[in-house]
ROMI-269443 format. One record per atom (N, C-alpha, C): x, y, z. Coordinates in steps of 0.001 Angstrom, whole numbers, padded with zeros to 6 digits, always signed. Each point is the difference from the previous one (the first is absolute). Layout:
REM ROMI-269443
XYZ...
REM end
This chain:
REM ROMI-269443
+000865-001170-000044-000738+001165-000218+000751+001158+000340-000183+001111-000936+000690+001289+000078-000382+000620+000979+001126+000912+000261+000154+000783+001325+000194+001502-000568-000831+001011+000540+000150+001232-000304+000835+000625+000891+001422+000906-000345+000244+000345+001224-000222+001460+000415+000424+000030+001049-000382+001693+000872+000719+000986-000891-000385+001099+000005+000804+001330-000816+001142-000019+000635+000519-000079+001079+001307+000033+000651+000893-001349-000349-000538-001053-000082+000942-001134-000323+000884+000336-001375-000496+000540-000881+000676+000284-001344+001206+000848-000016-000051+000768+001362+001166+001226-000052+000822-000026+001265-000648-000740+001152+000694+000285+000926+000443-001559+000519+001313+000308+000709+000681-001382+000202-000757-000664+001610-000180+000773+000847-000618-000342+001161-001744+000227+000057-000336-000523+000885-001435+000156+000450-000264+001409+000699-001059+000850-000172-000240+001175+000689-000188-000387+001131+000259+000949+000988-000303-000079+001541-001465+000039+000074-000530-000804+000999-001629-000002+000038-000483+001642+000394+000654+000743+000593-000258+001566+000069-000077+000824-001397+000658-000506-000924+000158+000789-001484-001372-000649-000607-000305-001369+000303-001145-000436-000911-001239+000558+000645-000176-000006+001424-001028+000786+000578-000197+001446-000792+001115+000540-000024+000026+001629-000477-000469+000086-001488+000597-000706-000806-000423-000017-001472-001026-000673-000608-000796-000871+000787-001144-000898-000525-001212+001026+000118-000855-000221-000839-001053+000553-000135-001325-001008-000226+000210-001181+000102-000618-000886-000360-001467-000296+001163+000358+000657+001027-001019-000325+001158-001167+001175-000354+000273+000861-000901-001031+000808-000431-000398+000031-001373+000872-000050-001008+000016-000006-001216-001008-001505-000646-000033-000769+001040-000668-001247-000289-001535+000248-000336-000451+000897+000160-001249+000354-000299-000050+000316-001471+000976+000077-000720-000021+000366-001405+000140-001218-000761-000295-001189+000528+000055-001260-000764-000626-000203-001255-001287+000301+000172-000904-000225-000910+000552+001025-001396+000286+001387+000214+000390+000738-000752+001431-000746-000655+001005-000444+000873+001235-000331-000612-000519-001392-000952-000730-000649+000160-000260-001029-000780-000705+000113-000963-001110+000878+000013-000408+000810-001596+000963+000391-000730+000814+000805+000559+000759+000578-000855+001045-000627-000625+000582-001283+000735+001157-001025-000536-000932-000913-000934-001121-000439+000397-000805-000557-001253-000028+000609-001433-000632+001520+000018+000257+000608-001015+001240+000239-000563+001148-000033+000877+001375+000275-000859+000573-001542-000481-000699-000746+000479+000524-001601-000542-000858+000069-001024-001203+000262-000315-000787-000026-001038+000545+000838-001247+000742+000923+000220+000508+001138-000724+001390-000738-000485+000769-000501+000753+001106-000883-000552-000179-000971-000729-000985-000915+000162-000398-000801-000911-000235+000367-001277-001036+001090-000120-000625+000493-001140+001390+000585-000937+000978+000363+000755+001286+000658-000655+000972-001220-000293-000143-001100+000448+000741-001353-000321+001326+000102+000843-000091+000621+001134+001051+000162+000748+000280-001485+001025-001409-000231+000147-000187-001359+000756-000994-000730-000704+000085-001327+000136-001297-001057-000863-001484+000232+000690-000608-000507-000664-001194-000091+000302-000118-000777+001204+000629-001366-000043-000076-000863+001018+000384+000537+001317+001261+000593-000164+000572+000797+001083-000725+001061+000870-001091+000821-000916-000926+001083+000458-001148-001030+000538-000365-000869-000537-001243-001035+000873+000785-000209+001343+001152-000698-000139+000573-000360+001682-000041+001273+000856+000359+001108-000497+000335+001166+000921-001458+000211+000265-000879+000229-000662-001198+000601+000168-000768-000902+001286+000107-001477-000341-000575-000986+000721+000655+000419+001529+001122-000005+000035+001163-000030+001249-000655+001378+000891-000139+000889-000866-000286+001515+000644-001544-000498+000419-000659-000130-000596-001660-000316+000539+000135-000836+001404+000536-001061-000215+000109-000942+001435+000729+000531+001092+001168+000982-000477+000454+000723+001297-000904+001102+000407-000952+000589-000843-000744+000774+000253-001256-000333+001122-000393-001410-000363-001102-000572+000729+000639-000587+001431+001572-000391-000023+000430-000278+001456+000007+001185+000697+000287+001380-000516+000084+001057+000965-001626+000333+000578-000721-000004-001066-001358+000343+000509-000518-001170+000766+000204-001129-000057-000492-000947+001147+001160-000119+001437+001150+000790-000237+000522-000047+001327+001189-001037+000125+000325-000909-001256+000903-000876+000017+001457+000505-000371+000086+001236-000303+001462+000360-000378+000911+000588+000955+000977-000667+000161+000762+000341+001090+000908+001185-000499-000140+001199+000423+000666+001292-000353+001737-000007+000807+000692-000082-000616+001557-000108+000420+000588+001746-000434+000030+000681+001211+000480+001081-000111+001504+000354-000384+000808-001238-000393+001081-000049-000579+000032+000216-001433-001198-000037-000595-000114+000341-001400-000448+001465-000251+000039+000741+001144-000071+001619-000018-001234+000439-000405-000719-000433-001143-001316+000803-000553-000972-001227-000491-001092+000363-000405-001284-000589-000593+000752-000723-001088+000771+000696-000699+000210-000158-001449+001040-001384-000049+000916+000121+000804+000874-001076+000288-000482-001361+000488-000719+000514+000909-000702-001440+000643-001101-000576-000882-000351+000565-000787-000992-000755-000894+000729-000654-001089+001122+000741-000716+000861-000379-000721+000744-001274+000315+000365-000068+001662+000578-001070+000296-000767-001235-000028-001272+000050+000263-000898-000758+000336-000393-000884-001754-000162+001039-000660-000046-000345-001422+000914-000900-000401+001174+000539+000178+001459-001261-000607-000295-001030+000776-000108+000181+001203-000137-001408+000764-001161-000827-000580-001123+000351-000316-001087-000663-000707+000219-000514-001340+000638+000614-001110-000021-000207-001108+001302+000143-000612+001345+000154+000762+001232-000031-000417+000586+001198-001019+000747-000446-000875+000866+000910-000809-000999+000948-000645-001337-000554-000322-000798+000878-000943-000538+001396+001040+000080-000239+001302-000209+001095+000660+000816+001253+000298+001545-000576-000325+000978+001099+000165-000252+001001-001564-000749-000196-000841-000162+000282-001380-001178+001326+000198-000603-000148+001108-000935+001046+000402+000388+001499-000234+001290+000137+000700+000677+001431+000264+000651+000243-001312-000138-000396-001063+000520+000197-001254-000566+001677-000645+000887+000969+000020-000332+001232-000363-000921+000585+000832+000260-000158+001611-000506+000478+000479+000822+000259+001703-000165+001045+000582+000600+000301+001348-001126+000287+000873+000516-000307+001704-000791+000274+000920-000421+001150+000088+000987+001064-000727-000540+001508+000241-001594+000081-000966-000013-000540-001037-001006+000390-000892-001296-000867+000419+000644-001176+000617-001154-000790+000426-000762+000545+001192+000733+000501+001388-000743+000595+000803-000449+001061-000342+000526+001162-000940-001043+001074-000418-000955-000547-000699-000242-001062-000455-001165-000592-000740-001059-000718+001200+000654-000682+000672-000728-000548+001281-000918+001113+000958+000861+001161+000340-000700+001081+000633-000959+000772-000595-000073+000261-001407-000941+000372-000746-001093-000356-000159-000021-001748-000104-000897-000499+000005-001059-000231+001276+000842-000162+001025-000503-000201+001438-000797+001331+000177+000788+001344-000249-000546+001464+000202-001419+000073-000784+000117-000566-001164-001266+000140-001029-001133-000656+000734+000266-001256+000386-001172-000596+000888-000560+000830+001127+001199+000281+000826-000420+000655+001078-001039+001373-000092+000471+000579-001100-000633+001345-000485-001505-000414-000247-000128-001078-000814-001535-000539-000184-000708-000156+001006+000851-000690+001105-000987-000562+001242-000484+001401+000701+001034+001025+000065-000366+001023+000699-000839+000596-000567-000114+000445-001484-001036+000555-000663-001356-000527+000220-000170-001410+000062-001206-000653+000073-000593+000363+001410+000951-000361+000856-000389+000734+001671-000475+001468+000141+000705+001001-000769-000512+001363-000043-001231+000121-000482-000348-000822-001301-001327+000270-000472-000893-000448+000838+000073-001192+000677-000871-000597+000907-000242+000982+001534+001280+000438+000259-000290+001043+000907-000855+001228-000316+000185+000493-001317-000796+001000-000488-001699-000178-000127-000122-001096-000425-001238-000549-000230-000748+000051+001600+000848-000526+000914-000704-000198+001312-000195+001691+000545+000873+000744-000229-000355+001691+000341-001027+000263-000673-000026-000006-001297-000919+000623-000638-001689-000512+000251+000220-001190+000354-001547-000611+000269-000387+000231+001603+000971+000417+000691-000220+000646+001504-000489+001603-000364+000954+000514-000814-000399+001548-000092-001482+000161-000516-000341-001009-000668-001512+000200-000622-001196-000143+001010+000586-000477+001337-001027-000112+001051-000406+001283+000912+001357+000793-000428-000060+001337+001000+000129+001317-001148-000718+000000-000823+000188+001187-000859-000569+001281+000600-001004-000321+000916-000612+001397+000526+000460+000084+001572+000552-000953+000427+000586-000010+001318+001051+001012+000299+000056+000875+001009+000731+001239+000116+001015-000350+001070+001206+000461-000035+000804-000039+001162+001276+001136-000008+000590+000088+000950+000643+001130-000029+001704-000542-000521+000708+001152-000894+001232-000285-000298+000740+000638+000700+001758-000336+000021+000531+000310+001005+001276+000509-000684+000672+001081+000439+001422+000396-000158+000829-000007+001407+001010-000631+000101+000826-000058+001052-000979-000370+001176-000904-001072-000337-000878-000403+001094-001073+001298+000639+000071+000946-000653-000915+001158+000458-001292-000037-001263-001210-000090+000425-001151+000373-000795+000247+000785-001035-000274-000263-001230+000058+001003-001146-001559+000234-000555-000156-001020-001250-001434+000244-000432-000636-001292-000301-001303+000168+000063-001003-001167+000079+000507-000618-001437-000137-001428-000110-000056-000547-001170-001024-001322+000127-000312-000468-001406-000510-001531+000128+000956-001128+000095-000353-000873+000931+000620-001256+000200+000684-000457-001352-000953-000035-000997+000481-000653-001483+001385+000631-000347-000210+001528-000004+000981+000601-000365+001565-000267+000657-000158-000403+001179+001320-000406+000587+000390-001349-000202-001141-001032-000334+000463-001155-000083+000749-000176-001635-000742+000588-000775+000584+000267-001507+001145+000624+000000+000481+000858+000897+001381+000449-000014+001160-001060-000323-000331-001068+000954+000935-000802-000061-000081-000999-001497-001170-000108-000387+000211-000544-001268+000627+000790-001195+000042+001280+000264+000760+000747-001016+001511-000409+000275+000467-000094+001117+001342+000141+000467+000411-001769-000312-001027-001009+000223+000593-001136-000743-000105-000104-001366-000828+000787-000651+000174+000072-001398+001242+000489-000738+000786+000981+000707+001269+000496-000286+001171-001292+000226-000376-000587+001051+000902-001272+000300-000145-001120-001102-000989-000219-000370-000472-000867-001208+000937+000248-001251-000259+001463+000019+000699+000447-001453+001409-000128+000037+000636+000646+001128+001333-000021+000449+000504-001568-000481-000482-000738+000664+000253-001760-000261+000089-000271-001461-001022+000345-000645-000153-000488-001323+001274+000851-000755+000314+001331+000136+000997+000435-000454+001515-000669-000050+000062-000365+001527+001109-000709+000539+000043-001473-001071-001134-000581-000105-000085-001220-000326+000206+000197-001613-000276+000831-000679+000246+000636-001301+001412-000292-000371+000847+001000+000977+001399+000247-000385+000836-001131+000218-000456-001009+001156+000784-001069+000373-000111-001158-001013-000939+000116-000823-000709-001290-000802+000886-000059-001379+001625+000219+000292+000888-000431-001033+000861-000952+000139+000264-000984-000862+000869-001190+000215+001407+000444-000071+000775-000410+001037+001407+000179+000052+000591-001312-000432-000724-001021-000201+000711-001121-000672+001168-000005-001187+001021-000256+000089+000820-000203-001266+000978+001187+000173-000290+000729+001026+001006+001146+000272+001361-000609+000685-000061-001188+000499+001028-000782+000439+000545+000535+001441+001221+000015+000219+000712+000658+001437-000315+001357-000260+000905+000553-001320-000490+001465-000003-000071+000366-001736+000726-000666-000533+000173+000646-001351-000593-001281-000909-001132-000733-000094-000633-000614-000729+000641-001204-000082-000108-000832-001334+000496-001000-000396+000626-000124-001399+000486-000891-000423+000830-000175-001452-001268-001194-000557-000548-000744+000695-000956-001032-000522-001159+000901-000802-000687-000869-000900-001280+000474-000470-001087-000309+000715-000230+000908+001329-000971-000113+000445-001243+000726-000676-001269-000595+000477-001277+000780-000580-000535+000935+001300+000479+000946+000248-000773+000655+001221-001339+000231+000113-000540+000184-001355-001331+000376-000184-000707-001391+000235+000684-001239-000143-000780-001182+000179-000542+000130+001466+001158+000060+000820-000306-000655+001501-000705+001516+000438+000031+001046-000299-000716+001033+000463-001377-000237-000213-000437-000374-001181-001150-000396-000217-000884-000993+000624+000643-001125+000263-000200-001185+000707-000341+000453+001642+000826+000917+000229-000118+000310+001637-000758+001343+000202-000446+000498-001097-001520+001076-000030+000670+001527+000237+001430-000027-000466+000459+001574+000108-000527+000674-001278-000123+001318+000206-000419+000520-001252+001182+000258-001096+001338-000140+000704+001199+000457-000905+001080-000466+000524+001158-000007-000651+001246-000355+000412+000866+001398+000606+000910-000275+000667+000593+001290+000805+001144+000332-001501+000303+001321+000127+000744+000355-000990+001340+000527+000154+000507-000287+001112+001421+000203+000708+000074-000893+001016+001114-001121-000200+000283-001235+000822+000328+000851+001414+001068+001270-000271+000494+000221+001117-001105+000467+001063-000873+000853-000597-001354+000530+001145-000687-001385+000257+000035-000821-000889-001118-001151+000388+000322-000898+001401+001293-000237-000053+000564-000662+000840+000407+000719+001409+000168+001217-000135+000497+000727+001204-000843+001030+000783-000990+000364-000462-000852+000919+000440-001476-000648+000699-000181+000173+001116-001174-000216+000834-001184+001367+000389+000273+000687-001013-001049+001211+000435-001730-000507+000031-000052-000986-000990-001291-000440+000312-000584-000681+001242+001115-000557+000948-000064-000586+001326-000483+001320+000669+000874+001162+000109-000223+001181+000678-001194+000312-000196-000608+000277-001063-001216+000456-000592-001099-000606+000611+000009-001352+000039-000748-000930+000463-000382-000034+001797+001282+000398+000316+000127-000079+001755-000820+001517+000467+000242+000897-000922-000503+001449+000189-001578+000015-000199-000338-000813-001003-001658-000123-000298-000468-000557+001191+000690-001463+000638-000753-000458+000880+000087+000702+001515+001067+000964+000033+000208+000907+001065-001285+000575+000124-000238+000818-001324-001318+000910-000163-001281-000920+000623-000086-001017-000527-001253-000740+000013-000076-000219+001644+001193-000483+000874-000027+000115+001318-000316+001070+000745+000420+001304-000563-000158+001476+000774-001727-000004-000296-000262-000440-000925-001955+000613-000434-000489-000813+000955+000493-001523+000240-000821-000982+000630+000164+000671+001735+001214+000523+000341+000334+000322+001152-000707+001221+000500-000218+000961-000922-001101+000859+000053-001189-000159+000421-000488-000994-000870-001347-000629+000381+000000-000453+001278+000723-000720+000668+000259-000799+001093-000143+001096+001230+000794+000822-000241+000081+001194+001063-001129+000532+000055-000659+000655-000996-001386+000645+000265-000705-000999+000527-000266-001130-000312-001202-001032+000506+000224+000027+001628+001403-000487+000417+000331-000006+001567-000270+001350+000378+000206+001046-000348-000308+001139+000471-001723+000308+000207-000826-000436-001550-001493+000183+000321-000428-001337+000573+000707-000972+000629-000522-000959+000739+000028+000091+001758+000541+001552+000155+000206-000030+001582-001370+000878+000549-000253-000027+001192-001045+000295+000416-000153+001528-000010+001010+000744-000358-000125+001505-000223-000477+000543-001463-000020-001140-000835-000261+000463-001409-001400-001146-000149+000158-001327+000026-001042-000843+000032-000616-000136-001417+000754+000289-001220-000468-000290-000943-000025-001311-000553+000842-000610+000298+000174-001556-000422-000080-001005+001137-000603-000910-000384-000237-001250+000795+000807-001205-000560+001250-000535+000715+000674-000858-000871-000542-001450+000732-000137-001047-000947-000701-001206+000811+001254-000592+000587-000342-001008+001342+001083-000223+000743+000725-001108-000432-000471-000533-001114+000926-000818-000797+001498+000441-000519+000004+001208-000339+000845+000889-000342+000624+000562+001126+000061-000110+001126+000374+000879+001222+000672-000940+000991+000934+000547+000649+000715-000577+001100-000202+000644+001154+000378-000277+001241-000186+000626+001258+001326+000327+000948+000205+000808+000646+001114+000324+000971-000097-000651+001253
REM end
């Protein structure tokens, strides 16, 4: 049975200190990317076969091995070894152990640099879709609730001082507006990140006849990256996603703070069901 070497075994004479392994490993948290890593690898292998860089038989072996590995991880039967550093090396090692030499050909024309950039974009794209779905459900709930209080009046506040009278519906719908901007921001982020880095290699592409548009299409990307250096080195889309999530959290926090105040005996506007409360 073929064995896949750990990344450091090819260049270092000795074994790294356990502290070094603990410091450089990312497997403990990037293992959540496994579905996207496997999807990207299957698309890459399909392209390699189409370009006759591997045989159809080898592609079939690789695909089946990856699908089996995915099932093992999903069902909790996969043993994660942090000495393989990240999810990419862990999956590749398992694949090579399963199917032998054909598994080593999967990385043809690819680097972990464009591989992880692809995984992160695929993962983030799904997270954005999930968040947008949740935001839409929240907007519908607030709109429905507002419909019950179109004529009911409450005071508005500035700096916790009474300001002007408003209808409760207007107060509730103010959050719908905030959530709408959150939805749009996430959509803009998703549009910008939906570019395939595959084929960019470590930093300067590949001399092999890779079909980048083929892998992009298989993975649902709208286009391929235009500059390989930018594609593998920049993570601005991650920062933008984090910022969008922070704004969503700020809006939800504002809502929670209002309702905590409005549920006190001094205000008495809101009554929160006991199932959502604790006691001191």
